N, C-alpha and C positions, 0 to 999 in steps of 0.2 A: 672464751672467744676473744681474740685480739681485735684491735681497732680496724685492721684491714680485712677482717672476716675469717682469719685462720683460727684453728684450734691449737692450743698449746700442747695438749696431750690427747692421743686417741689410741685405744688399745683394744684388741680382741682377746687379751690374755685373761685366763681365769686363775686357778691356783696352780701349784707346782706339780711336776711329774706328769703321769699319764692323764690326770684330771685336767691339767693345763691344756694339753693337746685336744682332749675331747671337748672341753668347753669352748676353746677357740673355734673348733669346727662347728659346734652346735649353735653358737651365737650368730645370728644373721646380720651381716653388715648392712649399711644403709642402702636403699634402692627400692624400697616399697615391697609389697607382697607380690612378687613376680611369679607368675605361673610359667609352665614350660612353654617356651616360645621358639620360633624359627629364626632367631636373631642371627646366628652364625651363618646359616645357609643364605639368608637374605643379604647379609653383609657381603658374602663372597660373590653372590650373583649380581649384586648391585641392582636388584630388581626394582623397577619403578612402579609407583602406585597407579592403578587405573584411574582415569579421569573421564568425565563427561565431555562431549564435543564442545559445549559452550565454554566450560572452564578451560579446556585445552587451548581453544582459540584465544581466549582472553589472556591466558598465561603467556602464550607466544607473543602476542602483540605488546603486552607490557614489558616482557623480557627484552625485546628489542630496544624499547625506549630506555629501560634501566641500564642496559649494556653501554649505551652512549654516555650515561651519567657517570658510570664507574670508571670509564677510561680504558685505554689500551693496556695499562700495567696492572689492572685489577680485575681478574676474571671471577665469575660467579661459580662457586662449588656446590651451593645448595640453593634450590628454588622450589618451593612447594606452597600450596594453599593451606591455611590453618586458622583456627580460632586462637586468639591470644589476648592477654591483658598486658598492655605495654606501659613501661615507665612508672610502675607503682601507682597506677590509677586508683584513686581512693574509692571509686564507685564499684570496682571489681566487675564491671560489665564487659564481658569479652566481645571482641569485634572480629570480623572475618577479614583476612588480608593475605598478603604474600610474605613468606619468610625467605629472605635471601641472605647468603653469606659468602663473603670472599675471604681471603687469608687475612684481611685487615679489619673487617667489621661485619657485624650482624645488623641486618636491616629488616624492620617490621613495617611494611607498607600497606596503607589502606587508601581508599579514594579521597580521604580528607587530609592525608599527610603521611609522614614516615618518621620512625624512630631509628636513629643511628647509634649503634653501640660498638665502640672500638673494641676489638678483641683484647687489647692490652688493658682495658678497664674492667674486664670480667674477673671477679674474685671468687665466685662460687657457681657450681653447676650441680643441681640436685635433680635426679631422674626418678620418676615413679612416685614421688611424694606429692600428692594433690593437696594443696593448702585448703583448709576448711572453708575459706571465703569463696572458693571457686569450684568446690567439689561437685556442686550440682550441675556445673556446665561441662566438666571434663571427665573423661574416663582414665586418661593417662597423660602425664605432663612432664615437661622439663622446666625447672625454675632456674632462671639465670640472674645472679646477683652482679651488679656492676656499679661503678662510681661515675657520676657526672658532676664536674666541678668538685665540691666537697660533700656532695650528697650521695648516699647509698640508695640505690633503687633496685627494684625487682621486676622482672617480666616473667609471665607464665605462659608457656606455649603448649597447647593441648591438641591431641589427635589420637589416632589408633596407635597401639603399642609398637608395631613394627616401624612405622614412620618416625615416631619420636625416638626410638632406640637408634635407628640409623643416623638420624640427625645429631643425636647426642654424641655418638662416636666421632663424627666429623667435627663437632664443636670442641670436644676434648682435644682432638689432634691439632686443630687450629690454635688452641690456647697453649699447647705444650711443645709441639714438635719444633725442633731447632733450638730448644733451650740449652743452656750450658749447665752442667752438673759437676759435682765432686763425688766420686764413687770410691768406696772402700770395699774391695772384693778379693777374697773373702775376708770378712771381719772376724768370723768365727766358723769353725767346722765342728758340728756337734756342740759340746760345751767348752771346747778349747778356744780361747781367745788368741788371735794372731796379731802380729805386729805389722800388718799390711798398710802401706802408706796410702793416703788419699790421692786419687788421680783425677785430672780434669777430663771431662767427657761431654759428648753431646747427648741428646735424648730424643727417642722416636717411639711413638705409640703405634701398636697394631692391636687387633682384637686379642690375639693369642699371646702377645709378649710385649715387654718394654725393652727396647734395645738401646745400648749405650755405645754408639760409635765414638772413636777417639782419634784425634789428629796427632797426638803427641807420643803415641806408642801403644802397643797392645795391652788390653786389660786381661787377656787370657793367654795361656802358654802357647797356644797354637796360632796366635795372632788374629783370631776372629773377634769381631765385636762382641763384647759381653752382653748377654740378654737374660732376662728373667722370664721364664715360661709361666704365665699367670695361672695355669692349671696346676703348677707345682707349688704354689704359695700355700703355706700352712699357718702362717701367723705374721702379722705386721703391726707396727705401732709407730706413732710420731712422737719423738722425744725432743726436749730442749737440751742442747749441749753447748758448752763454751768452746768455741773454735777460734783461734787467733784473737783471743781476748774479746770475743764478740759472741753474744747469745744467738744461737742458730737453731733452726728446726732440722732434725735428722730423721729420715724415714728408714727404719730398721725392718728389713724383710727377711723372714725365714722361708726358705724354699728347698725342695728336694732336688739334688743334682747328683746323678750317677749313684743313687742309693744312699747318699749322705745328706744330712740336714745341714745346710749352709746358710749363714747369715750375711747379707750384704747391706751396706749402709749408703744411703743417697741423700745428698743435700743440694738444694737449688739456692741461688742467690736471692730469689724472690719468695717471701713468705706467702704471697698470693698464689704463686705457682705451686708451692708445696701443698697448699690446701687443696688445689684442684687435682694434683697428682694423687693425693690421699683419697679424694672422692672417687677418682677413676679406678683405683685398685679395689676399693670397697665394692663399687658397683659391678665390675667384671667378675670379681670373686663371687659375689652373690648370684649373678646370672649363671655362672658355671655350676655353682653348688645347687641352685634351685632345680636345675635340669637333671640332677642325679639324686635328689632328695628321696624319691620313692622307688629308686632302683634297688632290687634285691638280687644278689648274685649267689649262685651255688658255689661251693668250693672249687668244683671242676671248672666252672666258667671263669672264676677269678684266676685260676691257674693259667688258662688260655690267655687272658688279658695281660697278666704279668709276663707271660712268655713272649707275647708280641712286643711288649714294652722293652723287655730286656734285649731282644735280638735287634731291634731298631732297623737300620738300613740293611742288615744281613738277613732279614726275614725271608727274602725270596730264596735263599740258599739253605733254609732250615726245613727239615722234615718234622713238622710239629706233632704229627701223630706218634712218631717214634720218641720225640723229646718228652711228650707228656704221657706216653704210655696208654693212648686211647685209640680205638678203631677210627678209620678215616670217616666213616659215616657219622659217628658220634661227634667228631671234631667239626665236621661241616655243619651239623645241627647247632653246635655251641656258637660257632662263628656267626651263623645266621641270627641267632638270638641276640648276640652282642651288637650286631648291626641294627637290629630293630630297636634296641634300647638306646641307640645313638652313641655307643661307646667306641665304635670303630668306623672307619670311613667307608669300607666296602664290605659286601657280603661274601666275598671269596678271598682266599689267601693268594698272594701276600697282601697285606693291608696295614694301615697305620692307625694309631689311636686318635680319636677326637680329643679336644680339650677336656671334655667330660670324662673320657676314658682315662686320660692321664691323671685327672684329679682323683679318680677312684684308686688307681694304683699308688699314687703318692700318699694317700691316706693310709693305705695298707703298709707301705714302707715306713711311714712315721710311727704306726702302731708297733711295728717290729723294733724300730730304733728305741722307742720309749721303753 
């Protein structure tokens, strides 16, 4: 662990060959013991939490007051009531208050005062790991590490899983979106090392992908912004490399793209942001993996899933019963089962795969490649 809170090396790698891939998939990244949740659906719907009338009126009243304090150029993107321990309080006594966030700062407000945390001071975001000191008070938490002056402090915010997960995604995005990056893509295809130059790029987080828009030229052949589908990630690690005579952290990500295992390398100027990006990848990887952990597919159902994956946007023009050699009724039943397992978006064809469905297919492709 470095002085600014980053880790010098982090890997999900096991041994070589097929064992490497299997162990990388078997090892659960950080993020706590997360059971199957409705995170993706909740995130897409942006569903708000139900509130009592008293809390709702109190929230609206204080929100108007707070909006004046934030000013015209700083809008609130998060506002909810929660229990938290703010500023590394040694007593670990949680208090109830409002959690507000703009693009510039995180604010923890109570009737007795407020804690302001500039987004640029945050060096760590850990979701789902309840510290022993407060585990009796919280079911699910996000722990935020930040620096004030020369001191490192921690705040723990607790609540129900869906609220904390939604808030955490927005916090990660506030901390990382708009960052400048250096990207080498592809650095390797399979085991073949390529002489691809590093290119400057932006960075933008979504639930399903990390996108690297670029102002100085396309990172891909068709001119579209390069992105990493997080459901396609099979392995990643943070390494130390010497770049321009300076020791830098490099995030090496192996992901499946068009049936091939591709390695991309990303570095940010800030070690603090590299640490947060690594946390984000581990967390979303774990969320996706946890939702397919107990899914068991028959060979025929897997063939349907791979067929949908392979045809992509052309799925509407494909006769899948003929392609897979099954009766229409059998195909309909298999599609319905895949939908119930959360692996495809709709229960009727044509349809697309969910992140969990893409994760299952990419694991199958990686097994074939190995």
